[in-house]
N, C-alpha and C positions, 0 to 999 in steps of 0.2 A: 504493498500501499504506501502509492504517494505521501508527504508530509506532507501539507497543503503550507504552512507557517516560512517550509523550506521554501521553496516555489515560491516565492509569496518577498522572503528576500530574497535572490538569486534574478530577479521581478526587477525589483527596485534598485537592486546595486548597479540594473545594464542602466535606467534609465535615470542613474541618476545628474543634476547635473551639475557640470564643471563649478568648482570652485575660482571664486578667485586667485589675486598669482599677489598679490598684494601683500597679502599677509596677514591683512584683515584682522580674521579671529586673535591672532599671536598681539596685537596692534592694542585691540582692543580688554584683550584676560592682561597687558599687561600695565594700563594705566591701574587695573585692578588689586593688581598685585604691587605695584605700587602704592598706591592706598592704605592695605593691609601694610605691607614695608614704614609705613607712615605711623599708621595708629600704633603697631609695638613700638617702634623707637620711640616717642612722644608718652608711653607709660613704663619705659625703663624696662621693654620684658617680663613685667607683670601682669601684658597682656596679655596670650596671644591668637591670631587675626589666622581664621580660617579659608579658605571657597570650597566648600561643600558640593560638592554632586546634584542635582537634581532630576526633579521632572524634568521633561522632552516636548518642550510644544509648540502652537505657530510661531509666537515669536524667537523660536528659541532654547538652546540649552537651560534651563536654572543655574544655578550658581548658588548658595548660602551665604554670606560669606558670615560670619559667627566669630563668636568673639568665648574667651572663653579666659577665664584667668588664673593664672600660672600657675597658687595657691591654691586652688579644688579647680582642672582643672576634667571633671565631669561634668562641671555647673557648664551650657553653654549658650547663649547666649544670642537671633538669628537679627545684628542689626541690618542689613538689607538685603536681597533680592536681584539677583541682573540679571539680563537671558539674552543669554548671547547664540544670535545665529551663525552656520559656519557661513559666514562672510564677514567673519567679527563685525558691523555693523551692520544696521540700526542697533544702538547696546540700547536695550531696556532700562532701566527702576524700575525696583518698587520701594520706595523709600516707608510703604506703611501713610499716604500723605490722599487726597483725593481720587487723585488721578498719577497713573505714573509716568516716567519722564523718556524719556524717547533719545537718545543721542546719538548723530548721524556719524558723529567725529569726535576723535581723540579730545578735541582739544573743548565738546559741549561736552561730555565724557570726565572730564579730568572737572572742569564748572562745574556741573552736577554736583561732581562727589567732595567738589569743596563748599560748596554749600550749604550741602549735608552737614558733616559736619561743622560746622556753624550753626548748624540747631543749641543752642539749651539744653535743650532735654540730651540730644545726642552724647554731648563734652560730659553732660552730669552720668549720664552711663558707659561713659566712658571709666572717668573718673571712680566710681562708684567698682565696679569689677577692675580698678585697678588700684582699691580700696581693700581690697579682700585677703581678713588672712584667715 
């Protein structure tokens, strides 16, 4: 008996659209990595920040940006969700606002993440996690 799921996957592979050669996905993820590194550096590594893959949806692969206090690594808090399509852009950010934010290029993504970090509630959350013992 033929496996219908295997058949579907093989057909999908043959129909895959070619990815852009501009490294968009790597470029988009590099901005997220720099964002996470900035948080870790700001907290003197008292908070770890990681990107955990989630669901793949129509707007891209979900990446949960998760913070954990180094003193209590079993505790984690989802800071935001970023959705990266295969070509990298537009990146869609879910920062738990009324609407998600779409960023069409690296500079827009950097600006949106910078504005998010300026939110006093976000800053307080990072400081709280940083001070956990």
